[in-house]
C-alpha positions, -999 to +999 in steps of 0.1 A: +322+270-182+296+293-197+287+325-180+252+313-172+264+280-156+290+300-136+261+323-123+241+293-112+272+278-094+278+309-075+243+313-062+244+275-054+273+283-032+261+314-014+249+350-019+265+374-044+267+412-047+261+426-081+269+462-086+249+480-113+265+496-143+251+517-173+281+508-195+310+485-204+338+505-190+322+505-154+316+468-157+353+465-161+358+484-129+334+460-113+353+430-123+387+446-114+373+453-079+367+415-073+331+411-078+318+378-091+290+392-112+275+423-125+241+437-130+231+459-160+206+484-148+178+494-171+174+528-154+212+532-160+210+524-196+181+548-201+195+575-179+230+574-188+231+564-224+200+578-238+193+606-212+157+596-208+136+582-177+132+546-168+098+542-185+105+516-211+115+541-239+144+518-250+137+492-275+146+455-273+174+460-300+190+489-281+190+471-248+205+440-264+233+460-280+241+480-247+239+450-226+260+430-250+288+456-248+289+450-210+286+411-212+315+410-238+338+434-219+340+412-187+345+376-177+320+375-150+284+368-155+261+397-162+222+398-158+201+426-173+168+443-168+144+431-195+115+453-183+082+437-195+099+415-219+094+440-249+060+428-261+038+398-263+049+362-254+063+359-288+084+390-282+097+377-248+109+345-265+128+366-291+143+387-263+156+357-246+173+345-278+189+380-284+202+381-249+216+345-249+234+355-283+248+387-268+265+369-239+242+376-210+240+351-181+203+360-172+176+386-171+147+397-151+112+402-165+084+422-147+047+419-142+040+455-149+019+468-177+036+487-207+046+514-204+063+505-174+075+529-144+103+527-120+096+501-094+099+527-066+074+552-081+038+554-074+012+549-103+024+514-115-002+489-129+003+452-128-008+429-155-030+399-147-013+368-133-020+349-163-004+373-187+027+373-166+028+335-165+025+335-204+056+357-204+076+335-182+065+303-200+075+319-234+109+329-218+114+293-205+103+276-237+124+301-259+157+297-243+183+276-259+207+276-230+190+259-202+215+276-177+203+310-189+185+324-157+150+338-160+141+359-130+105+369-125+101+403-109+070+412-092+058+447-085+028+435-067+039+451-032+034+486-047+003+477-068-017+454-045+000+443-012+026+421+003+003+390+002-002+393-033+035+396-040+040+362-023+011+347-041+025+359-075+059+347-066+046+311-062+027+312-094+056+324-113+080+296-098+052+271-109+055+286-144+091+279-146+110+310-133+143+302-120+143+330-093+122+357-079+128+395-077+103+411-052+105+448-060+099+476-036+095+458-004+090+483+023+106+471+056+132+450+070+104+426+082+090+424+046+124+411+033+127+386+060+091+374+058+092+372+020+125+350+021+106+327+047+076+322+026+092+319-009+117+292-010+136+300-041+165+320-052+157+356-044+171+388-057+171+419-035+171+455-050+191+479-027+185+511-048+187+545-030+160+570-024+132+544-030+108+525-009+131+499+005+153+502+036+190+499+027+200+467+043+234+453+042+246+426+019+254+402+049+220+409+064+201+400+032+223+368+027+214+357+061+178+362+053+183+339+023+187+363-007+210+349-032+216+381-054+217+415-042+219+444-067+230+480-064+215+493-096+223+529-098+247+534-070+279+540-090+261+560-116+246+583-088+282+587-074+296+596-107+268+619-117+272+639-085+310+641-091+307+654-127+278+679-116+304+695-091+331+694-117+311+712-143+301+738-119+337+743-111+349+744-148+323+769-156+334+793-127+372+789-132+378+778-168+403+753-157+403+716-146+436+719-128+422+715-093+406+683-103+436+664-118+440+645-087+404+632-087+407+620-122+414+586-136+447+589-154+453+579-189+474+551-178+447+538-154+421+540-183+445+520-207+450+494-179+413+490-175+408+485-212+437+462-215+452+484-239+490+489-245+497+519-267+533+508-270+525+474-282+500+489-306+526+513-320+552+485-325+525+463-342+515+492-366+551+499-374+557+462-383+526+460-405+540+490-424 
């Protein structure tokens, strides 16, 4: 079964949690922890890999390569943040082709103007509905794998209002989107009301320090959301830990007090499915 088909079957059966990752090693941890799917955060790729803010600075080629590493490191489906589609409608179609070839199960495309901004920051600008519809239609027409999931993200709640987000969601579904991602809803009631008014597979973003309340997976599933992403949670935890470690290392000059907090060499090799003994034996035989 293809990963895209697997993703569709998962959400047909119920809701799924999708932890966000910025790289393939962390995606392996997600799979080992027992999650059914993984989310590749655009902010994570920009912040963790390139060290730049999430404002559309990575190119389509860079995102495809980074997302492809993740998709090929795990057996579970992965969806990726495609920002605004990386250009015109023709560019959107090519983006879908490249994501399919890289092994992704789906992506979300947003209705912001380029350059985009993080969905939970002020100062966003939305494109005209017709322009976003053109992006969606290009994505749908351009995919070769009909199971590849095209998720339309609307940032209208932070640009116009809640009613506009609902209106746009219906238009995007009519244009062929498989699912809707209402970004930056601002209350529990809005999450509930959106699910009541938009009858389609929905994605909820549980990012920290933003405009949305942090609702539980079970609560969102009960409302009717099919996918719940936690885009930067693991990255934020790891960054806080490394910040403390570097402070300590600069002060003491040794990592000794942190050994019990580290992933061991053996644990890393197990995560990577790497057996150095077998590799050594193979090398000796080849010689």
